[in-house]
ROSE-4610 file (N, C-alpha, C; in Angstrom, 1 decimal, always signed):
// ROSE-4610
residu = [M/M/M/Q/Q/Q/N/N/N/P/P/P/I/I/I/A/A/A/W/W/W/Q/Q/Q/D/D/D/S/S/S/L/L/L/S/S/S/V/V/V/G/G/G/I/I/I/E/E/E/T/T/T/I/I/I/D/D/D/N/N/N/Q/Q/Q/H/H/H/K/K/K/S/S/S/L/L/L/F/F/F/Q/Q/Q/A/A/A/L/L/L/S/S/S/D/D/D/L/L/L/Q/Q/Q/K/K/K/T/T/T/A/A/A/Q/Q/Q/S/S/S/R/R/R/G/G/G/E/E/E/R/R/R/Q/Q/Q/A/A/A/I/I/I/Q/Q/Q/R/R/R/L/L/L/F/F/F/T/T/T/F/F/F/L/L/L/A/A/A/Q/Q/Q/Y/Y/Y/T/T/T/V/V/V/E/E/E/H/H/H/F/F/F/R/R/R/D/D/D/E/E/E/E/E/E/A/A/A/L/L/L/M/M/M/R/R/R/G/G/G/W/W/W/N/N/N/Y/Y/Y/S/S/S/R/R/R/Y/Y/Y/E/E/E/A/A/A/H/H/H/K/K/K/A/A/A/E/E/E/H/H/H/D/D/D/L/L/L/L/L/L/V/V/V/T/T/T/R/R/R/L/L/L/S/S/S/E/E/E/L/L/L/W/W/W/E/E/E/N/N/N/W/W/W/M/M/M/A/A/A/R/R/R/E/E/E/C/C/C/E/E/E/I/I/I/D/D/D/D/D/D/V/V/V/V/V/V/D/D/D/F/F/F/L/L/L/A/A/A/I/I/I/W/W/W/L/L/L/S/S/S/H/H/H/H/H/H/I/I/I/A/A/A/I/I/I/N/N/N/D/D/D/K/K/K/H/H/H/I/I/I/G/G/G/I/I/I/E/E/E/F/F/F/R/R/R/E/E/E/G/G/G/G/G/G/S/S/S/R/R/R/E/E/E/S/S/S/P/P/P/P/P/P]
num = [1/1/1/2/2/2/3/3/3/4/4/4/5/5/5/6/6/6/7/7/7/8/8/8/9/9/9/10/10/10/11/11/11/12/12/12/13/13/13/14/14/14/15/15/15/16/16/16/17/17/17/18/18/18/19/19/19/20/20/20/21/21/21/22/22/22/23/23/23/24/24/24/25/25/25/26/26/26/27/27/27/28/28/28/29/29/29/30/30/30/31/31/31/32/32/32/33/33/33/34/34/34/35/35/35/36/36/36/37/37/37/38/38/38/39/39/39/40/40/40/41/41/41/42/42/42/43/43/43/44/44/44/45/45/45/46/46/46/47/47/47/48/48/48/49/49/49/50/50/50/51/51/51/52/52/52/53/53/53/54/54/54/55/55/55/56/56/56/57/57/57/58/58/58/59/59/59/60/60/60/61/61/61/62/62/62/63/63/63/64/64/64/65/65/65/66/66/66/67/67/67/68/68/68/69/69/69/70/70/70/71/71/71/72/72/72/73/73/73/74/74/74/75/75/75/76/76/76/77/77/77/78/78/78/79/79/79/80/80/80/81/81/81/82/82/82/83/83/83/84/84/84/85/85/85/86/86/86/87/87/87/88/88/88/89/89/89/90/90/90/91/91/91/92/92/92/93/93/93/94/94/94/95/95/95/96/96/96/97/97/97/98/98/98/99/99/99/100/100/100/101/101/101/102/102/102/103/103/103/104/104/104/105/105/105/106/106/106/107/107/107/108/108/108/109/109/109/110/110/110/111/111/111/112/112/112/113/113/113/114/114/114/115/115/115/116/116/116/117/117/117/118/118/118/119/119/119/120/120/120/121/121/121/122/122/122/123/123/123/124/124/124/125/125/125/126/126/126/127/127/127/128/128/128/129/129/129/130/130/130/131/131/131/132/132/132/133/133/133/134/134/134/135/135/135/136/136/136/137/137/137/138/138/138/139/139/139]
x = [-15.9/-15.0/-16.2/-15.9/-16.8/-17.2/-17.5/-19.7/-18.7/-19.5/-19.9/-18.3/-17.7/-16.1/-17.0/-17.2/-17.1/-16.4/-15.9/-16.0/-16.3/-15.6/-16.6/-15.2/-16.8/-16.2/-15.0/-15.2/-14.0/-13.0/-12.9/-11.3/-11.2/-11.2/-10.9/-9.4/-9.1/-7.4/-7.3/-8.5/-8.7/-7.4/-7.7/-6.5/-7.3/-8.2/-9.3/-8.4/-7.5/-6.2/-6.1/-6.0/-5.2/-7.3/-7.8/-9.2/-9.9/-9.3/-10.1/-9.7/-8.8/-7.6/-8.1/-8.0/-8.9/-10.1/-10.4/-12.2/-12.5/-12.1/-11.4/-10.5/-9.3/-9.2/-10.7/-11.3/-11.9/-13.5/-14.0/-14.4/-13.8/-12.5/-11.6/-11.7/-12.0/-11.9/-12.9/-13.7/-15.6/-16.3/-15.3/-16.1/-15.4/-14.3/-13.4/-13.8/-14.9/-15.8/-16.8/-17.2/-18.7/-19.2/-17.7/-17.3/-16.8/-15.9/-15.9/-17.0/-17.8/-18.9/-19.9/-20.1/-21.1/-19.9/-19.2/-18.3/-18.5/-17.4/-17.7/-16.0/-16.1/-15.2/-14.1/-13.1/-11.4/-10.8/-11.0/-11.0/-11.0/-12.3/-13.3/-12.5/-12.4/-11.4/-9.7/-8.9/-7.7/-7.5/-8.7/-8.6/-8.6/-10.6/-10.3/-9.3/-8.7/-7.2/-6.5/-5.3/-4.2/-4.9/-6.5/-6.4/-6.2/-6.6/-6.1/-5.2/-4.0/-3.1/-2.5/-2.5/-2.3/-2.3/-3.6/-3.8/-3.4/-3.2/-2.7/-1.1/-0.8/+0.5/+1.2/-0.2/+0.0/-0.3/-1.2/-1.5/-0.8/+0.1/+1.5/+2.3/+3.3/+3.6/+2.6/+1.4/+1.0/+1.2/+1.4/+1.2/+2.4/+3.6/+4.9/+5.2/+4.5/+5.2/+4.5/+3.5/+3.2/+4.0/+3.9/+4.6/+6.1/+6.7/+8.2/+8.0/+7.4/+7.0/+7.3/+5.7/+6.2/+7.2/+8.0/+9.0/+8.5/+7.4/+6.9/+7.7/+7.2/+8.3/+8.5/+7.4/+7.0/+7.0/+7.8/+7.9/+9.2/+10.5/+10.8/+10.4/+8.8/+8.7/+7.6/+6.7/+5.7/+6.3/+6.5/+7.1/+7.8/+8.5/+8.9/+7.4/+6.1/+4.2/+4.2/+4.9/+4.1/+5.0/+6.0/+6.6/+6.4/+6.3/+5.8/+4.1/+3.2/+2.2/+1.8/+3.6/+3.3/+3.9/+4.9/+5.8/+5.0/+4.0/+2.6/+2.0/+1.1/+0.4/+0.7/+2.4/+2.9/+3.3/+2.8/+2.7/+1.4/-0.2/-0.7/-1.5/-0.5/-0.9/-0.9/+1.0/+1.0/+0.5/-0.1/-0.4/-1.7/-2.8/-3.5/-3.7/-2.7/-2.5/-2.4/-1.6/-1.4/-2.1/-3.4/-4.4/-4.3/-3.5/-2.8/-3.2/-4.0/-5.0/-6.3/-7.7/-9.2/-9.0/-9.8/-9.6/-9.6/-11.1/-11.9/-10.2/-9.9/-8.1/-7.7/-7.5/-6.7/-7.7/-9.2/-9.8/-9.9/-9.8/-10.6/-9.1/-7.3/-6.7/-5.8/-6.7/-6.1/-7.1/-8.6/-9.7/-8.7/-8.6/-8.0/-6.7/-5.9/-4.7/-4.8/-6.3/-5.9/-7.3/-7.6/-8.4/-7.0/-6.8/-6.2/-4.9/-4.9/-3.0/-3.7/-5.6/-5.8/-5.7/-6.4/-7.4/-5.7/-4.7/-3.3/-2.9/-1.7/-0.6/-1.4/-1.6/-2.8/-3.0/-4.0/-4.0/-3.7/-2.4/-1.3/-0.6/-0.5/+0.1/-1.0/-2.6/-3.2/-3.1/-3.4/-2.8/-1.5/-0.4/+0.7/+0.7/+0.0/-0.4/-1.0/-2.1/-3.1/-1.9/-1.3/-0.5/+1.0/+1.3/+2.0/+1.9/+0.2/-0.4/-0.2/+1.2/+2.1/+1.9/+0.9/+0.6/-0.9/-2.4/-3.3/-3.8/-2.7/-3.0/-2.0/-1.9/-0.5/-0.4/+1.0/+1.8/+1.2]
y = [-23.3/-21.8/-20.8/-19.5/-18.9/-18.0/-17.3/-17.2/-15.7/-14.7/-13.7/-12.9/-12.2/-11.0/-9.9/-9.2/-8.1/-7.0/-5.7/-4.6/-4.7/-4.7/-3.8/-2.7/-2.0/-0.5/-1.2/-2.1/-2.4/-2.3/-2.5/-2.4/-1.1/-0.4/+1.3/+0.9/+2.1/+2.2/+3.6/+4.8/+6.0/+6.8/+6.1/+7.0/+6.5/+7.4/+6.9/+6.7/+7.1/+6.8/+4.9/+5.3/+3.6/+2.6/+3.2/+2.4/+2.7/+3.3/+3.5/+2.0/+2.0/+1.2/-0.8/-0.7/-1.3/-2.1/-1.4/-1.6/-1.7/-1.8/-1.6/-3.1/-3.9/-4.8/-5.9/-5.4/-6.6/-6.7/-5.3/-5.3/-6.7/-6.6/-7.6/-9.1/-9.1/-10.5/-11.6/-10.5/-10.7/-11.4/-10.4/-10.9/-12.1/-11.5/-13.1/-14.3/-14.3/-15.7/-16.0/-15.0/-14.9/-15.5/-15.5/-16.1/-17.5/-17.5/-18.8/-19.8/-19.5/-19.8/-20.3/-19.5/-19.8/-20.6/-21.1/-22.1/-21.6/-20.4/-19.8/-19.8/-19.2/-19.4/-19.3/-20.8/-20.4/-18.9/-18.3/-17.5/-16.1/-15.9/-15.0/-15.3/-16.5/-16.0/-15.6/-16.0/-15.2/-14.3/-13.4/-12.4/-11.4/-11.4/-11.5/-11.8/-13.1/-13.2/-11.9/-12.5/-11.2/-10.1/-9.2/-8.1/-7.7/-8.3/-8.7/-8.9/-10.2/-9.5/-8.3/-7.6/-6.1/-5.3/-5.5/-3.7/-4.4/-5.8/-5.6/-4.7/-5.1/-4.9/-3.3/-3.2/-1.7/-0.3/-1.5/-0.8/-0.9/-1.7/-2.3/-0.8/-0.3/+0.6/+1.7/+2.3/+3.3/+3.2/+2.0/+2.0/+2.6/+2.1/+2.2/+2.6/+3.4/+4.8/+6.0/+5.7/+6.6/+6.7/+4.9/+5.0/+5.1/+5.2/+6.3/+7.6/+7.6/+9.6/+10.1/+9.0/+9.5/+8.6/+7.6/+7.2/+6.1/+5.4/+4.5/+3.6/+3.7/+2.8/+1.6/+0.5/-0.6/-0.7/+0.1/+0.2/-1.6/-2.1/-2.9/-3.8/-4.7/-5.6/-5.6/-4.3/-4.4/-4.1/-4.4/-4.2/-5.9/-6.4/-7.6/-8.2/-8.1/-8.9/-9.0/-7.9/-7.1/-8.4/-8.8/-9.0/-10.6/-11.0/-12.2/-12.6/-11.7/-12.5/-11.7/-11.4/-11.0/-12.1/-12.9/-14.1/-15.5/-15.4/-16.6/-16.4/-15.4/-15.1/-15.3/-14.7/-15.6/-17.2/-18.0/-19.5/-19.9/-19.1/-19.3/-19.6/-18.6/-18.2/-19.4/-19.6/-20.3/-22.2/-22.1/-23.2/-23.8/-22.3/-22.4/-23.5/-22.1/-22.1/-23.6/-24.6/-26.3/-27.3/-26.3/-27.0/-27.8/-27.7/-28.5/-27.0/-26.7/-26.0/-25.3/-25.1/-24.7/-23.7/-23.0/-21.2/-20.6/-21.8/-21.8/-21.6/-22.4/-22.2/-20.8/-20.2/-19.0/-18.0/-17.9/-17.1/-17.5/-18.1/-18.2/-17.8/-17.9/-18.0/-16.2/-15.8/-13.8/-13.5/-14.3/-13.3/-13.6/-13.9/-14.5/-14.1/-14.1/-12.9/-11.2/-10.6/-9.6/-9.3/-9.8/-9.5/-9.2/-9.6/-10.5/-9.4/-9.3/-8.3/-6.2/-6.3/-5.2/-5.0/-5.5/-5.6/-5.9/-5.9/-5.7/-5.1/-5.2/-4.3/-3.2/-3.0/-1.7/-0.7/-1.5/-0.6/+0.2/-0.1/+0.5/+1.8/+2.0/+2.5/+4.3/+3.6/+4.7/+5.1/+4.1/+4.6/+5.3/+4.5/+5.5/+7.1/+7.3/+8.8/+9.5/+8.6/+9.8/+10.4/+9.7/+9.1/+11.1/+10.5/+11.4/+13.3/+13.3/+14.7/+16.2/+15.8/+16.9/+17.1/+16.0/+15.4/+15.6/+17.0/+16.8/+15.8/+15.6/+15.0/+13.8/+12.3/+11.5/+12.4/+12.3/+13.5/+13.0]
z = [+11.4/+11.8/+12.1/+12.0/+13.3/+13.3/+14.1/+13.6/+12.8/+13.0/+11.3/+12.6/+11.2/+11.5/+11.2/+12.7/+12.5/+13.4/+13.5/+14.3/+15.4/+15.8/+17.7/+18.1/+18.6/+19.1/+20.6/+21.3/+21.9/+21.3/+20.7/+20.2/+19.6/+19.8/+18.9/+19.5/+19.5/+20.0/+20.0/+19.7/+19.8/+19.4/+18.3/+17.1/+15.1/+15.4/+13.9/+12.9/+12.3/+11.6/+11.5/+13.0/+12.6/+13.2/+13.8/+14.2/+12.8/+11.5/+11.0/+9.5/+9.1/+9.0/+9.7/+11.1/+11.4/+11.0/+11.4/+10.4/+9.2/+8.2/+6.4/+6.6/+7.6/+7.8/+8.4/+8.8/+10.0/+8.0/+7.9/+7.2/+5.7/+5.5/+4.0/+4.8/+6.3/+6.8/+6.4/+6.8/+6.7/+5.8/+4.4/+2.6/+2.6/+3.1/+2.7/+2.7/+4.2/+4.9/+4.6/+3.9/+3.0/+2.3/+1.7/+0.2/+0.6/+0.6/+2.0/+2.4/+3.8/+3.0/+2.7/+1.8/+0.2/-1.1/-0.3/-1.9/-2.2/-2.4/-3.6/-4.4/-5.6/-6.7/-6.3/-6.1/-5.7/-6.2/-7.7/-7.5/-6.9/-7.1/-6.3/-4.7/-3.7/-3.0/-2.9/-3.9/-4.6/-3.9/-4.9/-5.0/-3.8/-2.9/-2.2/-0.8/+0.0/-0.3/-0.1/-1.2/-2.2/-1.3/-2.0/-1.0/+0.9/+1.1/+2.5/+2.6/+2.1/+2.9/+2.1/+1.1/+0.9/+1.7/+1.7/+2.8/+4.4/+4.7/+5.7/+5.2/+4.5/+4.8/+4.7/+4.1/+3.6/+5.1/+6.0/+7.8/+8.5/+8.1/+9.1/+8.3/+8.0/+7.2/+8.1/+7.5/+8.0/+9.5/+10.3/+11.2/+11.7/+11.6/+11.7/+11.7/+11.3/+10.0/+11.8/+11.7/+13.1/+13.9/+14.6/+15.6/+15.8/+14.7/+14.3/+14.6/+14.4/+14.6/+15.5/+16.4/+18.3/+18.9/+18.1/+18.8/+20.3/+19.6/+19.9/+21.3/+22.8/+23.0/+22.8/+22.5/+22.0/+20.3/+19.9/+18.6/+17.9/+18.0/+18.4/+17.8/+19.4/+19.2/+18.7/+18.5/+17.3/+15.9/+16.0/+14.5/+14.4/+15.2/+14.8/+14.8/+15.5/+15.7/+13.8/+13.8/+12.1/+11.7/+11.5/+10.2/+10.6/+11.9/+12.3/+11.5/+11.2/+10.7/+8.6/+8.2/+7.1/+6.7/+7.6/+6.6/+6.6/+8.1/+7.9/+6.9/+6.4/+5.6/+4.5/+4.1/+2.9/+2.8/+3.9/+4.3/+3.9/+5.1/+4.8/+2.6/+1.8/+1.0/+0.2/+0.5/-0.4/+0.1/+1.1/+2.4/+1.5/+1.2/+0.3/-0.7/-1.6/-3.2/-3.7/-2.9/-3.1/-2.2/-1.7/-1.4/+0.5/+0.8/+1.9/+3.5/+3.4/+3.7/+3.2/+4.4/+3.3/+4.4/+3.3/+4.0/+4.7/+5.4/+7.0/+8.2/+7.6/+8.3/+8.9/+7.1/+7.0/+7.7/+7.6/+8.2/+10.1/+10.1/+11.9/+12.5/+11.0/+12.2/+11.9/+11.4/+11.1/+11.6/+11.8/+13.1/+14.9/+14.6/+16.0/+16.1/+15.4/+15.8/+15.6/+15.0/+14.1/+15.9/+16.0/+16.9/+18.5/+19.2/+19.9/+19.4/+18.2/+18.2/+18.8/+18.1/+18.1/+19.9/+20.6/+22.4/+22.6/+22.9/+23.4/+23.3/+21.5/+22.0/+20.9/+19.9/+19.2/+20.4/+21.4/+22.0/+23.0/+22.5/+23.8/+22.9/+21.6/+20.7/+21.8/+21.3/+22.4/+23.1/+24.2/+25.6/+25.8/+25.1/+24.9/+24.2/+22.9/+22.5/+24.0/+24.1/+25.5/+26.4/+26.4/+28.0/+28.0/+26.0/+26.0/+26.2/+25.8/+25.8/+25.2/+24.7/+24.0/+23.1/+22.1/+20.7/+20.3/+19.6/+19.8/+18.5/+18.1/+16.4/+16.5/+16.2/+15.3/+14.0/+14.3/+13.6/+11.8]
């Protein structure tokens, strides 16, 4: 398993609403990681995994609404990535429930995916928003 998962300021996209949700995702993932590392009860891991998956879907919904409101140029491709992760989360859930994978594998996958997605794709949202110049804050 990776080092402790924590939010890094370098991942900020410069849009407070999105950054705050990203911080919450990292906290939820960190909680899942800590519980897994301490070999917490399966039921506790299940609760944390469920919360993380549900919060991810909520975050994607909010982020996509902002992107649509701004007519974000890369909306379709960005949403497709979100959809793929939601599908992958469902697969990971099924595999973990069937004891076909370890929760450590799930945590590692999500930490890498989330960091990469924010650093590359979500950062572009902030760049395009700032370059748009006409809006003072997201809709």
